[in-house]
N, CA, C and O atoms as a printed pandas DataFrame, in Angstrom:
     atom_number atom_name residue_name chain_id  residue_number  x_coord  y_coord  z_coord
0              1         N          MET        A               1    0.788   -1.132   -0.037
1              2        CA          MET        A               1   -0.026    0.128   -0.076
2              3         C          MET        A               1    0.845    1.269    0.083
3              4         O          MET        A               1    0.385    2.336   -0.325
4              5         N          HIS        A               2    2.033    1.279    0.599
5              6        CA          HIS        A               2    2.890    2.254    0.673
6              7         C          HIS        A               2    4.153    2.277   -0.158
7              8         O          HIS        A               2    5.053    3.077    0.100
8              9         N          ASP        A               3    4.237    1.361   -1.207
9             10        CA          ASP        A               3    5.343    1.143   -1.925
10            11         C          ASP        A               3    5.489    2.356   -2.880
11            12         O          ASP        A               3    4.575    3.152   -3.094
12            13         N          ASP        A               4    6.745    2.425   -3.443
13            14        CA          ASP        A               4    7.127    3.481   -4.397
14            15         C          ASP        A               4    6.311    3.235   -5.773
15            16         O          ASP        A               4    5.936    4.147   -6.511
16            17         N          ILE        A               5    6.105    1.899   -5.993
17            18        CA          ILE        A               5    5.446    1.537   -7.392
18            19         C          ILE        A               5    3.913    1.160   -6.940
19            20         O          ILE        A               5    3.653    0.258   -6.144
20            21         N          TRP        A               6    3.052    1.905   -7.507
21            22        CA          TRP        A               6    1.537    1.795   -7.362
22            23         C          TRP        A               6    0.839    1.437   -8.568
23            24         O          TRP        A               6    0.946    2.100   -9.600
24            25         N          SER        A               7    0.115    0.391   -8.464
25            26        CA          SER        A               7   -0.883    0.029   -9.547
26            27         C          SER        A               7   -2.207   -0.104   -9.096
27            28         O          SER        A               7   -2.450   -0.529   -7.967
28            29         N          ARG        A               8   -3.261    0.296  -10.059
29            30        CA          ARG        A               8   -4.684    0.239   -9.596
30            31         C          ARG        A               8   -5.089   -1.219   -9.466
31            32         O          ARG        A               8   -4.761   -2.009  -10.351
32            33         N          PRO        A               9   -5.783   -1.615   -8.412
33            34        CA          PRO        A               9   -6.132   -2.882   -8.131
34            35         C          PRO        A               9   -7.091   -3.511   -9.360
35            36         O          PRO        A               9   -7.866   -2.813  -10.015
36            37         N          ARG        A              10   -6.933   -4.690   -9.520
37            38        CA          ARG        A              10   -7.778   -5.220  -10.653
38            39         C          ARG        A              10   -9.210   -5.157  -10.247
39            40         O          ARG        A              10  -10.029   -4.697  -11.043
40            41         N          TYR        A              11   -9.589   -5.595   -9.037
41            42        CA          TYR        A              11  -10.795   -5.627   -8.432
42            43         C          TYR        A              11  -11.042   -4.709   -7.196
43            44         O          TYR        A              11  -11.161   -5.242   -6.093
44            45         N          PRO        A              12  -11.122   -3.403   -7.322
45            46        CA          PRO        A              12  -11.119   -2.440   -6.254
46            47         C          PRO        A              12  -12.112   -2.713   -5.100
47            48         O          PRO        A              12  -11.818   -2.422   -3.941
48            49         N          TRP        A              13  -13.338   -3.297   -5.450
49            50        CA          TRP        A              13  -14.167   -3.641   -4.435
50            51         C          TRP        A              13  -13.697   -4.846   -3.614
51            52         O          TRP        A              13  -14.142   -5.013   -2.479
52            53         N          LEU        A              14  -12.851   -5.653   -4.133
53            54        CA          LEU        A              14  -12.303   -6.804   -3.343
54            55         C          LEU        A              14  -11.346   -6.278   -2.265
55            56         O          LEU        A              14  -11.249   -6.801   -1.155
56            57         N          GLN        A              15  -10.630   -5.184   -2.674
57            58        CA          GLN        A              15   -9.643   -4.512   -1.762
58            59         C          GLN        A              15  -10.293   -3.837   -0.675
59            60         O          GLN        A              15   -9.783   -3.761    0.443
60            61         N          VAL        A              16  -11.546   -3.284   -1.013
61            62        CA          VAL        A              16  -12.209   -2.599   -0.032
62            63         C          VAL        A              16  -12.857   -3.560    0.987
63            64         O          VAL        A              16  -12.831   -3.330    2.197
64            65         N          GLN        A              17  -13.441   -4.652    0.438
65            66        CA          GLN        A              17  -13.803   -5.659    1.409
66            67         C          GLN        A              17  -12.761   -6.187    2.246
67            68         O          GLN        A              17  -13.008   -6.353    3.441
68            69         N          THR        A              18  -11.521   -6.500    1.738
69            70        CA          THR        A              18  -10.354   -6.999    2.561
70            71         C          THR        A              18  -10.077   -5.926    3.594
71            72         O          THR        A              18   -9.973   -6.266    4.773
72            73         N          ASN        A              19   -9.955   -4.716    3.258
73            74        CA          ASN        A              19   -9.539   -3.600    4.221
74            75         C          ASN        A              19  -10.580   -3.589    5.441
75            76         O          ASN        A              19  -10.200   -3.557    6.611
76            77         N          VAL        A              20  -11.997   -3.620    5.040
77            78        CA          VAL        A              20  -13.034   -3.601    6.105
78            79         C          VAL        A              20  -12.884   -4.953    6.921
79            80         O          VAL        A              20  -12.871   -4.920    8.152
80            81         N          ALA        A              21  -12.773   -6.117    6.233
81            82        CA          ALA        A              21  -12.640   -7.291    7.143
82            83         C          ALA        A              21  -11.252   -7.182    8.096
83            84         O          ALA        A              21  -11.316   -7.546    9.270
84            85         N          ASN        A              22  -10.186   -6.741    7.616
85            86        CA          ASN        A              22   -8.977   -6.365    8.499
86            87         C          ASN        A              22   -9.241   -5.391    9.534
87            88         O          ASN        A              22   -8.658   -5.492   10.614
88            89         N          TYR        A              23  -10.073   -4.445    9.309
89            90        CA          TYR        A              23  -10.416   -3.388   10.392
90            91         C          TYR        A              23  -11.305   -4.017   11.353
91            92         O          TYR        A              23  -11.236   -3.718   12.545
92            93         N          LYS        A              24  -12.167   -4.905   10.894
93            94        CA          LYS        A              24  -13.063   -5.613   12.108
94            95         C          LYS        A              24  -12.289   -6.444   12.983
95            96         O          LYS        A              24  -12.453   -6.457   14.203
96            97         N          VAL        A              25  -11.366   -7.203   12.308
97            98        CA          VAL        A              25  -10.493   -8.103   13.311
98            99         C          VAL        A              25   -9.675   -7.192   14.108
99           100         O          VAL        A              25   -9.517   -7.507   15.288
100          101         N          ALA        A              26   -9.115   -6.101   13.674
101          102        CA          ALA        A              26   -8.210   -5.344   14.533
102          103         C          ALA        A              26   -9.043   -4.731   15.655
103          104         O          ALA        A              26   -8.534   -4.678   16.775
104          105         N          MET        A              27  -10.354   -4.236   15.447
105          106        CA          MET        A              27  -11.075   -3.700   16.413
106          107         C          MET        A              27  -11.440   -4.676   17.413
107          108         O          MET        A              27  -11.477   -4.296   18.583
108          109         N          LYS        A              28  -11.736   -5.968   17.111
109          110        CA          LYS        A              28  -11.865   -7.013   17.995
110          111         C          LYS        A              28  -10.735   -7.263   18.966
111          112         O          LYS        A              28  -10.848   -7.341   20.190
112          113         N          VAL        A              29   -9.542   -7.387   18.197
113          114        CA          VAL        A              29   -8.321   -7.675   19.029
114          115         C          VAL        A              29   -8.060   -6.476   20.074
115          116         O          VAL        A              29   -7.612   -6.657   21.206
116          117         N          GLY        A              30   -8.379   -5.324   19.571
117          118        CA          GLY        A              30   -8.206   -4.146   20.426
118          119         C          GLY        A              30   -9.089   -3.792   21.515
119          120         O          GLY        A              30   -8.784   -3.003   22.409
120          121         N          SER        A              31  -10.272   -4.443   21.406
121          122        CA          SER        A              31  -11.249   -4.096   22.444
122          123         C          SER        A              31  -10.824   -4.950   23.794
123          124         O          SER        A              31  -10.156   -5.983   23.740
124          125         N          VAL        A              32  -11.242   -4.447   24.825
125          126        CA          VAL        A              32  -10.803   -5.054   26.124
126          127         C          VAL        A              32  -12.161   -5.406   26.913
127          128         O          VAL        A              32  -13.112   -4.643   27.083
128          129         N          SER        A              33  -12.026   -6.846   27.394
129          130        CA          SER        A              33  -13.280   -7.125   28.081
130          131         C          SER        A              33  -12.817   -7.265   29.587
131          132         O          SER        A              33  -11.868   -7.990   29.886
132          133         N          ASN        A              34  -13.512   -6.557   30.499
133          134        CA          ASN        A              34  -13.307   -6.633   31.831
134          135         C          ASN        A              34  -14.481   -7.277   32.551
135          136         O          ASN        A              34  -15.540   -6.668   32.701
136          137         N          ASN        A              35  -14.285   -8.522   32.998
137          138        CA          ASN        A              35  -15.271   -9.280   33.778
138          139         C          ASN        A              35  -14.944   -9.386   35.209
139          140         O          ASN        A              35  -15.437  -10.244   35.942
140          141         N          THR        A              36  -14.054   -8.443   35.607
141          142        CA          THR        A              36  -13.806   -8.409   37.168
142          143         C          THR        A              36  -14.822   -7.791   37.911
143          144         O          THR        A              36  -15.487   -6.890   37.400
144          145         N          LYS        A              37  -15.048   -8.229   39.233
145          146        CA          LYS        A              37  -16.079   -7.695   40.075
146          147         C          LYS        A              37  -15.547   -6.469   40.519
147          148         O          LYS        A              37  -14.348   -6.280   40.720
148          149         N          LYS        A              38  -16.594   -5.493   40.697
149          150        CA          LYS        A              38  -16.212   -4.062   41.194
150          151         C          LYS        A              38  -16.487   -3.878   42.655
151          152         O          LYS        A              38  -17.487   -4.338   43.205
152          153         N          LEU        A              39  -15.573   -3.200   43.248
153          154        CA          LEU        A              39  -15.738   -3.039   44.826
154          155         C          LEU        A              39  -16.153   -1.546   44.869
155          156         O          LEU        A              39  -15.524   -0.677   44.265
156          157         N          GLU        A              40  -17.192   -1.318   45.581
157          158        CA          GLU        A              40  -17.508    0.017   45.859
158          159         C          GLU        A              40  -17.005    0.532   47.018
159          160         O          GLU        A              40  -17.236   -0.063   48.071
160          161         N          VAL        A              41  -16.271    1.671   47.010
161          162        CA          VAL        A              41  -15.632    2.205   48.239
162          163         C          VAL        A              41  -16.054    3.793   48.517
163          164         O          VAL        A              41  -15.939    4.697   47.689
164          165         N          LEU        A              42  -16.501    3.907   49.698
165          166        CA          LEU        A              42  -16.820    5.195   50.215
166          167         C          LEU        A              42  -15.695    6.097   50.294
167          168         O          LEU        A              42  -14.720    5.855   51.005
168          169         N          VAL        A              43  -15.815    7.190   49.540
169          170        CA          VAL        A              43  -14.640    8.176   49.568
170          171         C          VAL        A              43  -15.118    9.567   50.140
171          172         O          VAL        A              43  -16.082   10.161   49.656
172          173         N          ARG        A              44  -14.402   10.033   51.172
173          174        CA          ARG        A              44  -14.809   11.319   51.785
174          175         C          ARG        A              44  -13.665   11.963   52.283
175          176         O          ARG        A              44  -12.561   11.427   52.386
176          177         N          TRP        A              45  -13.968   13.235   52.620
177          178        CA          TRP        A              45  -12.806   14.036   53.362
178          179         C          TRP        A              45  -12.655   13.700   54.593
179          180         O          TRP        A              45  -13.633   13.490   55.309
180          181         N          ASN        A              46  -11.373   13.592   55.042
181          182        CA          ASN        A              46  -10.818   13.300   56.434
182          183         C          ASN        A              46  -10.355   14.643   57.138
183          184         O          ASN        A              46   -9.510   15.349   56.587
184          185         N          PRO        A              47  -10.862   14.962   58.251
185          186        CA          PRO        A              47  -10.275   16.324   58.657
186          187         C          PRO        A              47   -8.682   15.952   59.217
187          188         O          PRO        A              47   -8.326   14.845   59.621
188          189         N          PRO        A              48   -7.926   17.045   59.137
189          190        CA          PRO        A              48   -6.563   17.035   59.602
190          191         C          PRO        A              48   -6.505   17.041   61.117
191          192         O          PRO        A              48   -7.532   17.357   61.717
192          193         N          PRO        A              49   -5.449   16.735   61.776
193          194        CA          PRO        A              49   -5.299   16.731   63.210
194          195         C          PRO        A              49   -5.538   18.106   63.790
195          196         O          PRO        A              49   -5.300   19.117   63.130
196          197         N          GLU        A              50   -6.051   18.150   65.135
197          198        CA          GLU        A              50   -6.367   19.503   65.622
198          199         C          GLU        A              50   -5.221   20.332   65.528
199          200         O          GLU        A              50   -4.078   19.902   65.679
200          201         N          GLY        A              51   -5.553   21.716   65.240
201          202        CA          GLY        A              51   -4.408   22.707   64.991
202          203         C          GLY        A              51   -3.771   22.658   63.541
203          204         O          GLY        A              51   -2.896   23.469   63.237
204          205         N          TRP        A              52   -4.191   21.757   62.704
205          206        CA          TRP        A              52   -3.515   21.660   61.377
206          207         C          TRP        A              52   -4.698   22.175   60.344
207          208         O          TRP        A              52   -5.877   22.325   60.665
208          209         N          ILE        A              53   -4.176   22.397   59.135
209          210        CA          ILE        A              53   -5.127   22.626   58.059
210          211         C          ILE        A              53   -4.761   21.627   56.956
211          212         O          ILE        A              53   -3.651   21.107   56.845
212          213         N          ARG        A              54   -5.824   21.410   56.143
213          214        CA          ARG        A              54   -5.559   20.379   54.977
214          215         C          ARG        A              54   -5.839   21.125   53.632
215          216         O          ARG        A              54   -6.853   21.801   53.457
216          217         N          LEU        A              55   -4.921   20.960   52.756
217          218        CA          LEU        A              55   -5.144   21.535   51.371
218          219         C          LEU        A              55   -5.315   20.559   50.339
219          220         O          LEU        A              55   -4.454   19.703   50.133
220          221         N          ASN        A              56   -6.502   20.645   49.597
221          222        CA          ASN        A              56   -6.810   19.671   48.625
222          223         C          ASN        A              56   -6.971   20.554   47.359
223          224         O          ASN        A              56   -7.728   21.523   47.308
224          225         N          THR        A              57   -6.097   20.076   46.232
225          226        CA          THR        A              57   -6.069   20.615   44.935
226          227         C          THR        A              57   -6.439   19.729   43.891
227          228         O          THR        A              57   -6.395   18.518   44.108
228          229         N          GLU        A              58   -6.846   20.223   42.640
229          230        CA          GLU        A              58   -7.025   19.488   41.575
230          231         C          GLU        A              58   -6.796   20.430   40.294
231          232         O          GLU        A              58   -7.010   21.642   40.335
232          233         N          GLY        A              59   -6.377   19.810   39.247
233          234        CA          GLY        A              59   -6.145   20.613   38.000
234          235         C          GLY        A              59   -6.213   19.665   36.820
235          236         O          GLY        A              59   -6.040   18.450   36.921
236          237         N          SER        A              60   -6.487   20.330   35.656
237          238        CA          SER        A              60   -6.668   19.655   34.529
238          239         C          SER        A              60   -6.241   20.453   33.200
239          240         O          SER        A              60   -6.390   21.675   33.172
240          241         N          CYS        A              61   -5.795   19.871   32.277
241          242        CA          CYS        A              61   -5.262   20.490   31.009
242          243         C          CYS        A              61   -5.920   19.823   29.741
243          244         O          CYS        A              61   -5.987   18.609   29.550
244          245         N          LYS        A              62   -6.399   20.821   28.897
245          246        CA          LYS        A              62   -6.979   20.262   27.535
246          247         C          LYS        A              62   -5.863   20.188   26.520
247          248         O          LYS        A              62   -4.791   20.764   26.710
248          249         N          GLU        A              63   -6.131   19.454   25.410
249          250        CA          GLU        A              63   -5.101   19.394   24.252
250          251         C          GLU        A              63   -4.777   20.688   23.774
251          252         O          GLU        A              63   -3.630   20.860   23.360
252          253         N          ASN        A              64   -5.696   21.763   23.754
253          254        CA          ASN        A              64   -5.406   22.992   23.361
254          255         C          ASN        A              64   -4.639   23.899   24.294
255          256         O          ASN        A              64   -4.582   25.108   24.069
256          257         N          LYS        A              65   -4.030   23.328   25.369
257          258        CA          LYS        A              65   -3.374   23.987   26.420
258          259         C          LYS        A              65   -4.130   24.850   27.319
259          260         O          LYS        A              65   -3.567   25.643   28.074
260          261         N          MET        A              66   -5.461   24.706   27.248
261          262        CA          MET        A              66   -6.193   25.477   28.272
262          263         C          MET        A              66   -6.153   24.678   29.584
263          264         O          MET        A              66   -6.295   23.456   29.631
264          265         N          ALA        A              67   -5.965   25.404   30.550
265          266        CA          ALA        A              67   -5.761   24.691   31.897
266          267         C          ALA        A              67   -6.602   25.447   32.943
267          268         O          ALA        A              67   -6.879   26.644   32.860
268          269         N          GLY        A              68   -6.984   24.606   33.951
269          270        CA          GLY        A              68   -7.729   25.137   35.192
270          271         C          GLY        A              68   -7.252   24.467   36.418
271          272         O          GLY        A              68   -6.709   23.367   36.315
272          273         N          CYS        A              69   -7.417   25.078   37.662
273          274        CA          CYS        A              69   -7.136   24.427   38.761
274          275         C          CYS        A              69   -7.860   25.060   39.935
275          276         O          CYS        A              69   -8.274   26.217   39.851
276          277         N          GLY        A              70   -8.020   24.343   41.005
277          278        CA          GLY        A              70   -8.732   24.791   42.245
278          279         C          GLY        A              70   -8.220   24.106   43.414
279          280         O          GLY        A              70   -7.354   23.231   43.370
280          281         N          GLY        A              71   -8.853   24.588   44.582
281          282        CA          GLY        A              71   -8.445   23.872   45.774
282          283         C          GLY        A              71   -9.295   24.315   46.982
283          284         O          GLY        A              71  -10.143   25.204   46.907
284          285         N          VAL        A              72   -9.036   23.709   47.967
285          286        CA          VAL        A              72   -9.907   24.257   49.234
286          287         C          VAL        A              72   -9.052   23.968   50.386
287          288         O          VAL        A              72   -8.377   22.939   50.405
288          289         N          VAL        A              73   -9.036   24.812   51.350
289          290        CA          VAL        A              73   -8.200   24.708   52.564
290          291         C          VAL        A              73   -9.233   24.741   53.766
291          292         O          VAL        A              73  -10.029   25.647   54.014
292          293         N          ARG        A              74   -9.036   23.491   54.494
293          294        CA          ARG        A              74   -9.975   23.365   55.661
294          295         C          ARG        A              74   -9.232   23.101   56.856
295          296         O          ARG        A              74   -8.110   22.604   56.761
296          297         N          GLY        A              75   -9.753   23.390   58.020
297          298        CA          GLY        A              75   -9.227   23.116   59.200
298          299         C          GLY        A              75   -9.715   21.871   59.832
299          300         O          GLY        A              75  -10.446   21.184   59.118
300          301         N          SER        A              76   -9.460   21.435   61.035
301          302        CA          SER        A              76   -9.831   20.187   61.751
302          303         C          SER        A              76  -11.426   20.202   61.942
303          304         O          SER        A              76  -12.049   19.142   61.886
304          305         N          ASN        A              77  -12.020   21.332   62.153
305          306        CA          ASN        A              77  -13.356   21.448   62.291
306          307         C          ASN        A              77  -14.246   21.503   61.018
307          308         O          ASN        A              77  -15.476   21.499   61.080
308          309         N          GLY        A              78  -13.559   21.554   59.889
309          310        CA          GLY        A              78  -14.191   21.524   58.568
310          311         C          GLY        A              78  -14.268   22.929   58.044
311          312         O          GLY        A              78  -14.597   23.082   56.868
312          313         N          GLU        A              79  -13.986   24.015   58.828
313          314        CA          GLU        A              79  -14.010   25.286   58.392
314          315         C          GLU        A              79  -12.990   25.706   57.233
315          316         O          GLU        A              79  -11.844   25.258   57.270
316          317         N          GLY        A              80  -13.364   26.495   56.283
317          318        CA          GLY        A              80  -12.354   26.594   55.264
318          319         C          GLY        A              80  -12.769   27.672   54.262
319          320         O          GLY        A              80  -13.725   28.421   54.465
320          321         N          SER        A              81  -12.053   27.709   53.245
321          322        CA          SER        A              81  -12.329   28.577   52.021
322          323         C          SER        A              81  -11.821   27.979   50.806
323          324         O          SER        A              81  -10.858   27.219   50.914
324          325         N          GLY        A              82  -12.322   28.206   49.661
325          326        CA          GLY        A              82  -11.927   27.786   48.300
326          327         C          GLY        A              82  -10.935   28.713   47.723
327          328         O          GLY        A              82  -10.894   29.901   48.044
328          329         N          LEU        A              83  -10.152   28.178   46.884
329          330        CA          LEU        A              83   -9.112   28.887   46.320
330          331         C          LEU        A              83   -9.386   29.049   44.681
331          332         O          LEU        A              83   -8.577   29.652   43.976
Protein backbone atom coordinates (compact mmCIF):
# COMPACT_ATOMS: atom_id res chain seq x y z
CA MET A 1 0.00 0.00 0.00
CA HIS A 2 2.91 2.37 0.70
CA ASP A 3 5.34 1.12 -1.94
CA ASP A 4 7.01 3.47 -4.41
CA ILE A 5 5.38 1.63 -7.31
CA TRP A 6 1.59 1.73 -7.28
CA SER A 7 -0.85 0.07 -9.62
CA ARG A 8 -4.62 0.21 -9.66
CA PRO A 9 -6.14 -2.96 -8.17
CA ARG A 10 -7.84 -5.20 -10.69
CA TYR A 11 -10.89 -5.59 -8.43
CA PRO A 12 -11.11 -2.46 -6.22
CA TRP A 13 -14.27 -3.67 -4.46
CA LEU A 14 -12.35 -6.76 -3.30
CA GLN A 15 -9.63 -4.54 -1.83
CA VAL A 16 -12.27 -2.53 0.03
CA GLN A 17 -13.85 -5.72 1.42
CA THR A 18 -10.44 -6.98 2.54
CA ASN A 19 -9.65 -3.67 4.27
CA VAL A 20 -13.02 -3.68 6.06
CA ALA A 21 -12.52 -7.28 7.20
CA ASN A 22 -9.02 -6.44 8.47
CA TYR A 23 -10.39 -3.40 10.31
CA LYS A 24 -13.09 -5.49 12.02
CA VAL A 25 -10.49 -8.04 13.16
CA ALA A 26 -8.25 -5.27 14.49
CA MET A 27 -11.14 -3.71 16.42
CA LYS A 28 -11.99 -7.06 18.04
CA VAL A 29 -8.37 -7.64 19.05
CA GLY A 30 -8.09 -4.09 20.41
CA SER A 31 -11.23 -4.25 22.52
CA VAL A 32 -10.83 -5.07 26.17
CA SER A 33 -13.24 -7.19 28.12
CA ASN A 34 -13.36 -6.58 31.84
CA ASN A 35 -15.22 -9.29 33.71
CA THR A 36 -13.80 -8.46 37.13
CA LYS A 37 -16.07 -7.71 40.07
CA LYS A 38 -16.19 -4.08 41.13
CA LEU A 39 -15.74 -3.00 44.72
CA GLU A 40 -17.65 0.08 45.85
CA VAL A 41 -15.63 2.25 48.23
CA LEU A 42 -16.90 5.26 50.15
CA VAL A 43 -14.58 8.21 49.55
CA ARG A 44 -14.85 11.24 51.80
CA TRP A 45 -12.83 14.08 53.22
CA ASN A 46 -10.97 13.32 56.43
CA PRO A 47 -10.15 16.25 58.71
CA PRO A 48 -6.54 16.98 59.63
CA PRO A 49 -5.33 16.68 63.23
CA GLU A 50 -6.36 19.45 65.66
CA GLY A 51 -4.46 22.69 64.95
CA TRP A 52 -3.56 21.70 61.38
CA ILE A 53 -5.07 22.62 58.01
CA ARG A 54 -5.53 20.41 54.97
CA LEU A 55 -5.10 21.66 51.39
CA ASN A 56 -6.83 19.69 48.62
CA THR A 57 -6.10 20.69 45.03
CA GLU A 58 -7.08 19.53 41.56
CA GLY A 59 -6.07 20.60 38.07
CA SER A 60 -6.62 19.64 34.46
CA CYS A 61 -5.36 20.55 31.00
CA LYS A 62 -6.95 20.17 27.57
CA GLU A 63 -5.16 19.34 24.32
CA ASN A 64 -5.40 23.01 23.29
CA LYS A 65 -3.31 23.85 26.39
CA MET A 66 -6.23 25.46 28.24
CA ALA A 67 -5.82 24.65 31.91
CA GLY A 68 -7.67 25.14 35.15
CA CYS A 69 -7.13 24.43 38.80
CA GLY A 70 -8.78 24.87 42.15
CA GLY A 71 -8.48 23.91 45.73
CA VAL A 72 -9.89 24.17 49.20
CA VAL A 73 -8.24 24.74 52.59
CA ARG A 74 -10.00 23.31 55.64
CA GLY A 75 -9.22 23.13 59.31
CA SER A 76 -9.82 20.25 61.70
CA ASN A 77 -13.43 21.39 62.30
CA GLY A 78 -14.21 21.58 58.57
CA GLU A 79 -14.05 25.38 58.38
CA GLY A 80 -12.36 26.61 55.25
CA SER A 81 -12.35 28.57 52.05
CA GLY A 82 -12.00 27.81 48.34
CA LEU A 83 -9.08 28.89 46.24
